[in-house]
C-alpha positions in Angstrom: 0.0 0.0 0.1 1.3 3.5 -0.9 0.7 6.0 1.8 0.8 9.7 0.8 0.3 12.9 2.8 -1.7 15.7 1.0 -3.1 19.0 2.1 -6.3 20.6 1.1 -6.4 21.4 -2.7 -3.4 18.9 -3.4 -3.9 16.1 -5.7 -2.9 12.5 -6.4 -2.9 11.3 -10.0 -3.6 7.7 -10.8 -2.7 6.3 -14.1 -3.4 8.7 -17.1 -6.9 9.8 -16.3 -7.8 9.6 -12.6 -7.2 12.5 -10.2 -8.0 12.5 -6.6 -8.1 15.9 -4.8 -8.3 16.7 -1.1 -11.3 19.0 -0.9 -11.6 19.4 2.9 -10.2 18.2 6.1 -12.4 18.5 9.2 -11.3 16.7 12.3 -11.0 13.0 11.4 -13.0 13.4 8.3 -11.5 14.0 4.8 -13.5 14.9 1.7 -12.1 13.8 -1.5 -12.9 14.8 -5.1 -12.4 12.2 -7.8 -12.1 12.9 -11.4 -12.3 9.8 -13.5 -13.7 8.8 -16.9 -17.4 7.9 -16.9 -16.5 4.2 -17.7 -14.5 4.0 -14.4 -16.8 3.0 -11.6 -16.0 4.7 -8.2 -17.7 3.4 -5.0 -17.2 3.9 -1.3 -16.0 0.6 0.1 -19.2 -0.1 2.1 -21.2 0.4 -1.0 -19.1 -1.8 -3.2 -19.2 -4.6 -0.5 -23.0 -4.4 -0.3 -23.2 -4.6 -4.2 -20.9 -7.6 -4.1 -23.0 -9.4 -1.4 -26.2 -8.7 -3.4 -24.6 -10.2 -6.5 -23.5 -13.2 -4.5 -27.1 -13.7 -3.0 -28.8 -13.2 -6.4 -26.4 -15.8 -8.1 -27.1 -18.3 -5.3 -30.9 -17.7 -5.3 -31.1 -18.0 -9.1 -30.2 -21.7 -9.0 -32.5 -22.4 -6.2 -35.5 -20.7 -7.8 -35.3 -22.8 -10.9 -38.0 -25.5 -11.1 -36.8 -29.1 -11.1 -37.5 -31.0 -14.3 -38.6 -34.5 -13.3 -39.6 -36.2 -16.6 -38.6 -39.7 -17.1 -36.9 -40.4 -20.4 -38.6 -43.0 -22.7 -36.4 -45.9 -23.7 -36.2 -46.5 -27.5 -37.0 -50.2 -27.0 
């Protein structure tokens, strides 16, 4: 993990097209501004984790909700 110190209005550049700016520091809270292309998804960690959990639950439930097919196969004899 890279750890950097920044002050208000200072920025960090990630790759060629993502810029993270320190907008405000108040006590133990820091407000960040993030400039990224529209195709780059940016989430708070707790939102990202909630989305992942919902996806896991949906994937698990989709198999359980499918009806069982219990049709005997006829032999060709």
